[in-house]
C-alpha positions as CSV (number, residue, x, y, z in Angstrom):
1,M,-65.5,26.1,61.1
2,R,-63.1,27.7,58.7
3,K,-60.2,26.6,60.9
4,Y,-61.3,23.0,60.7
5,G,-61.7,23.2,57.0
6,L,-58.1,24.4,56.5
7,T,-56.9,21.6,58.7
8,I,-58.8,19.0,56.7
9,I,-57.4,20.4,53.4
10,A,-53.8,20.4,54.9
11,V,-54.3,16.7,56.0
12,I,-55.6,15.7,52.6
13,C,-52.6,17.4,50.9
14,L,-50.2,15.8,53.2
15,A,-51.8,12.4,52.6
16,V,-51.5,12.9,48.8
17,L,-47.9,13.8,49.1
18,V,-47.1,10.8,51.4
19,F,-49.1,8.3,49.3
20,G,-47.7,9.8,46.1
21,H,-44.1,9.5,47.4
22,L,-44.8,5.9,48.4
23,H,-46.3,5.1,45.1
24,W,-43.3,6.5,43.1
25,K,-41.0,4.8,45.5
26,N,-42.6,1.5,44.8
27,I,-42.5,2.2,41.0
28,S,-38.8,3.1,41.3
29,Q,-38.0,0.0,43.3
30,A,-39.8,-2.1,40.8
31,A,-37.9,-0.5,37.9
32,G,-34.7,-1.0,39.9
33,V,-35.5,-4.6,40.4
34,E,-36.3,-5.1,36.7
35,A,-33.0,-3.3,35.7
36,R,-31.0,-5.5,38.1
37,E,-32.7,-8.6,36.8
38,A,-32.1,-7.5,33.2
39,A,-28.4,-6.8,34.0
40,A,-28.0,-10.1,35.8
41,K,-29.6,-11.8,32.8
42,V,-27.2,-10.1,30.4
43,K,-24.3,-10.9,32.6
44,E,-25.4,-14.5,32.8
45,E,-25.8,-14.7,29.0
46,E,-22.3,-13.2,28.6
47,K,-20.9,-15.7,31.1
48,E,-22.6,-18.5,29.2
49,E,-21.2,-17.2,25.9
50,R,-17.8,-16.9,27.3
51,E,-17.9,-20.4,28.7
52,A,-19.1,-21.7,25.4
53,L,-16.2,-19.9,23.7
54,I,-13.7,-21.3,26.2
55,Q,-15.0,-24.8,25.6
56,S,-14.9,-24.4,21.8
57,L,-11.3,-23.2,22.1
58,K,-10.2,-25.8,24.6
59,P,-7.1,-27.6,23.3
60,E,-8.4,-31.0,24.4
61,N,-11.3,-30.5,22.0
62,N,-9.1,-29.2,19.2
63,K,-6.2,-31.4,18.4
64,Q,-5.3,-29.5,15.2
65,Q,-5.9,-26.1,16.9
66,P,-4.3,-23.0,15.3
67,L,-1.8,-21.3,17.6
68,I,-3.9,-18.1,17.5
69,D,-6.9,-20.1,19.0
70,Y,-4.6,-21.5,21.7
71,L,-3.4,-18.0,22.6
72,H,-7.1,-16.9,22.7
73,Y,-8.0,-19.7,25.0
74,K,-5.1,-18.9,27.3
75,S,-6.0,-15.3,27.3
76,L,-9.6,-16.1,28.4
77,T,-8.5,-18.5,31.2
78,Q,-5.3,-16.9,32.6
79,E,-4.4,-13.5,34.1
80,R,-1.5,-13.2,31.7
81,V,-0.2,-15.0,28.6
82,I,3.5,-14.8,27.9
83,V,5.0,-14.9,24.4
84,S,8.8,-15.2,24.6
85,L,10.8,-14.9,21.4
86,L,14.5,-15.9,21.0
87,G,16.4,-15.5,17.8
88,S,19.1,-13.7,15.9
89,N,19.2,-10.4,14.0
90,G,15.6,-10.5,12.9
91,T,14.3,-11.0,16.4
92,S,16.5,-8.4,17.9
93,G,15.2,-5.9,15.3
94,T,18.3,-5.4,13.1
95,G,17.4,-3.2,10.1
96,A,14.1,-2.0,11.6
97,S,13.6,1.8,12.0
98,N,11.8,1.1,15.3
99,S,10.5,-1.8,17.4
100,S,7.0,-1.7,15.8
101,N,8.6,-2.3,12.4
102,S,10.6,-5.3,13.5
103,W,9.1,-8.7,12.8
104,V,8.4,-9.2,16.5
105,G,6.4,-5.9,16.5
106,R,4.6,-7.0,13.3
107,L,3.8,-10.3,14.9
108,E,2.3,-8.6,18.0
109,K,0.3,-6.2,15.8
110,S,-0.9,-9.1,13.6
111,L,-2.1,-11.1,16.6
112,R,-3.8,-8.2,18.3
113,T,-5.5,-7.3,15.0
114,D,-6.8,-10.8,14.5
115,R,-8.3,-11.0,17.9
116,D,-9.4,-8.0,19.9
117,D,-9.6,-9.6,23.3
118,L,-6.0,-10.6,23.9
119,E,-5.5,-8.0,26.6
120,T,-3.5,-10.3,28.8
121,L,-1.0,-11.1,26.0
122,R,2.6,-10.0,26.7
123,F,5.6,-10.2,24.4
124,I,9.2,-10.6,25.8
125,N,12.0,-10.2,23.2
126,H,15.2,-12.2,23.8
127,G,16.6,-11.4,20.4
128,H,20.4,-11.4,20.1
129,E,22.8,-10.3,17.3
130,G,24.6,-13.3,15.9
131,Y,22.5,-15.8,17.8
132,S,23.5,-19.5,17.2
133,T,22.7,-22.9,18.6
134,E,25.8,-22.8,20.7
135,D,24.6,-19.5,22.2
136,L,21.3,-21.2,23.1
137,L,22.9,-24.1,24.8
138,K,25.9,-22.5,26.4
139,G,25.0,-18.8,26.7
140,K,22.3,-19.3,29.2
141,K,19.8,-17.6,26.9
142,I,17.3,-20.5,27.2
143,E,17.3,-19.9,31.0
144,A,16.0,-16.4,30.5
145,V,13.2,-17.8,28.3
146,I,12.3,-20.4,30.9
147,K,12.1,-17.7,33.6
148,D,9.3,-16.1,31.5
149,N,7.2,-19.2,32.1
150,P,5.9,-19.1,28.6
151,N,2.8,-20.9,27.6
152,L,4.3,-22.7,24.6
153,I,7.8,-23.1,23.2
154,S,8.6,-24.1,19.7
155,A,11.8,-23.7,17.6
156,F,12.3,-23.4,13.8
157,L,15.7,-24.0,12.2
158,A,15.5,-20.9,10.0
159,D,19.1,-20.9,8.6
160,V,22.5,-22.5,8.6
161,N,24.8,-19.5,8.1
162,I,28.2,-19.7,6.6
163,Q,30.7,-16.9,7.6
164,F,33.5,-15.8,5.3
165,V,36.5,-13.5,5.8
166,K,38.9,-12.1,3.3
167,M,42.1,-10.5,4.7
168,I,43.3,-7.2,3.2
169,E,47.0,-7.2,3.4
170,G,50.0,-5.3,1.9
171,P,49.8,-3.0,-1.1
172,H,46.3,-3.2,-2.4
173,A,44.7,-1.4,-5.3
174,H,42.1,-2.8,-7.6
175,E,41.2,-1.0,-10.7
176,V,37.7,0.2,-10.0
177,Q,35.3,0.1,-13.0
178,K,34.1,3.5,-14.1
179,N,30.5,2.4,-14.0
180,I,30.8,1.7,-10.2
181,T,30.4,4.4,-7.6
182,V,30.4,4.2,-3.8
183,H,27.9,6.4,-1.9
184,Q,27.6,7.2,1.8
185,S,24.1,8.2,3.1
186,L,22.5,7.3,-0.3
187,E,19.1,8.8,-0.8
188,R,16.2,6.5,-1.4
189,N,16.7,4.7,-4.8
190,D,13.7,2.7,-6.0
191,Q,15.9,0.9,-8.6
192,V,17.9,-0.6,-5.7
193,I,14.7,-1.9,-4.2
194,E,13.4,-3.3,-7.5
195,I,16.5,-5.4,-8.3
196,A,16.7,-6.8,-4.7
197,D,15.5,-10.4,-5.1
198,F,16.9,-12.7,-2.5
199,Q,15.9,-16.3,-3.1
200,F,17.5,-17.7,0.0
201,S,16.2,-16.1,3.2
202,K,15.6,-17.3,6.8
203,F,12.8,-14.7,6.9
204,T,10.7,-16.7,4.4
205,E,11.9,-20.2,5.2
206,D,10.2,-19.9,8.6
207,P,6.5,-20.4,7.8
208,E,5.4,-18.4,10.9
209,L,7.5,-15.5,10.0
210,A,6.6,-15.8,6.3
211,K,2.9,-15.4,7.2
212,R,3.7,-12.2,9.0
213,G,5.6,-10.3,6.3
214,G,8.9,-12.1,6.3
215,D,9.2,-11.4,2.5
216,Q,9.3,-7.7,3.4
217,V,12.3,-7.8,5.7
218,Y,15.0,-7.3,3.1
219,R,13.0,-4.6,1.4
220,N,12.7,-2.7,4.8
221,W,16.4,-3.4,5.5
222,L,17.3,-1.5,2.3
223,I,14.8,1.3,2.9
224,N,16.0,1.8,6.4
225,S,19.6,2.0,5.1
226,F,19.0,5.0,2.9
227,N,20.1,8.4,4.2
228,K,22.1,6.7,7.0
229,S,25.7,8.0,7.5
230,E,26.9,4.5,8.7
231,K,25.6,2.8,5.5
232,F,27.4,2.6,2.2
233,Y,26.2,1.5,-1.2
234,A,28.4,0.5,-4.1
235,L,26.3,1.0,-7.3
236,S,26.9,-0.5,-10.8
237,K,25.3,1.0,-13.9
238,D,25.1,-0.3,-17.5
239,E,26.0,1.7,-20.6
240,N,22.6,3.3,-20.5
241,G,23.0,4.5,-17.0
242,E,20.5,2.0,-15.6
243,L,21.3,0.4,-12.3
244,N,22.2,-3.3,-12.7
245,G,23.7,-4.1,-9.3
246,F,24.4,-2.9,-5.8
247,L,26.4,-3.9,-2.7
248,L,25.3,-2.6,0.7
249,H,28.1,-2.5,3.3
250,S,29.2,-0.9,6.6
251,F,32.3,-0.6,8.7
252,L,32.8,-2.0,12.2
253,G,36.1,-1.6,13.8
254,N,38.8,-3.1,11.6
255,S,36.2,-4.9,9.4
256,C,34.2,-4.0,6.3
257,V,30.9,-5.9,6.6
258,I,29.0,-6.8,3.5
259,E,25.3,-6.8,4.3
260,L,23.4,-7.3,1.0
261,I,24.5,-7.8,-2.6
262,A,22.3,-8.1,-5.6
263,V,22.6,-8.1,-9.4
264,S,19.7,-7.4,-11.8
265,Q,18.0,-10.5,-13.3
266,N,18.0,-8.7,-16.6
267,V,21.8,-8.9,-16.8
268,T,23.1,-11.5,-19.3
269,K,26.8,-11.1,-18.9
270,G,28.6,-11.8,-15.6
271,G,31.2,-10.0,-13.6
272,I,29.1,-7.3,-12.0
273,G,29.1,-8.9,-8.6
274,T,32.9,-9.3,-8.8
275,S,33.4,-5.7,-9.8
276,L,31.2,-4.5,-6.9
277,F,33.1,-6.7,-4.4
278,K,36.5,-5.4,-5.7
279,A,35.4,-1.8,-5.5
280,V,34.3,-2.3,-1.9
281,E,37.5,-4.1,-1.1
282,N,39.5,-1.2,-2.5
283,E,37.5,1.3,-0.4
284,A,38.0,-0.9,2.7
285,H,41.8,-0.8,2.1
286,Q,41.8,2.9,1.7
287,R,39.9,3.2,5.1
288,G,42.6,1.1,6.8
289,C,40.4,-2.0,7.3
290,G,42.1,-5.3,7.7
291,E,39.4,-7.7,6.6
292,I,36.1,-8.1,4.8
293,R,33.3,-10.1,6.4
294,V,30.3,-11.6,4.8
295,G,27.8,-14.4,5.5
296,T,25.4,-16.4,3.4
297,Q,23.1,-19.4,3.6
298,V,24.4,-23.0,3.3
299,R,21.9,-23.7,0.5
300,N,23.1,-20.7,-1.5
301,M,25.9,-22.6,-3.4
302,G,26.2,-19.8,-6.0
303,A,27.1,-17.3,-3.3
304,I,29.5,-19.7,-1.5
305,N,31.4,-20.4,-4.8
306,F,31.4,-16.7,-5.5
307,Y,33.1,-15.8,-2.3
308,H,35.6,-18.6,-2.6
309,K,36.5,-17.4,-6.1
310,L,37.2,-13.9,-4.7
311,G,39.7,-15.3,-2.1
312,C,37.4,-15.5,0.9
313,R,37.9,-18.3,3.4
314,Q,35.2,-19.9,5.5
315,V,35.7,-19.1,9.2
316,G,32.4,-20.2,10.8
317,C,29.2,-22.0,10.4
318,H,26.3,-21.9,12.8
319,Q,22.6,-22.7,12.9
320,V,20.0,-20.0,13.4
321,H,16.8,-20.9,15.1
322,H,13.6,-18.9,15.5
323,L,12.1,-19.8,18.9
324,W,8.4,-19.2,18.9
325,N,6.4,-19.1,22.1
326,L,2.9,-19.1,20.9
């Protein structure tokens, strides 16, 4: 009898285990079904939200659509979105300490900061030193852009640049004013930055670049020229020792290249720019240079007349375009 009792107890325990397992299995399956249904519902809602966003950004529905919205739409509907940029010194990164500080880098950072789902966005830089319209048409640079298959191409005439040259010939010695000194690898000088006010600039004429920090290009140019052995500053000071003008220049082969020149707006008497130019001309002669090169904007009549007065002759004129692929 005892044997049968133990058998019955064992059967009951086994039955409890089996039915308990089946019960929890059913509960788990039900929970799994609910979880999958919930996940599917969330996924469907996300899909609907994404589709609604795509429809709201669709160019056909937005004739005056901002370019950032167009890029956003393309990023949502394509595996990759290409932004190809073609331009001159600014595009190539001249004056920038690294690529992220160039205006192309700042553009990319600005776009990605504005929209956090532009993962498919890719930037291709076709910047070239001294780029001109002739280079675009004859230098086959446009073919390189076309090969990118960009989503949108637009060009902005940012500048018409006038190039001047002054030959340095024969015995040459200008009397350098005592208040002017020339410095190589100049340490950072905030007075230089403060008096730098350039009214004519391709970096602010282009509205797309102006929105992305174009007004900071010359400031960064100056900052990145401090403590550089290849950069030279001619500095002018008044009778109180305050800086009232500077001329940033460098040397390339047989040429002295004037990069930036500025005179304080607080100066009432002229001649500071001329004194700076002659000091640099004298230095260039001592270094064995055969010419001075400088460029300015066609609208900057004051600078054009200034360089003509100093004996420079015009040797070139070219258009500078910023090609935006947005």
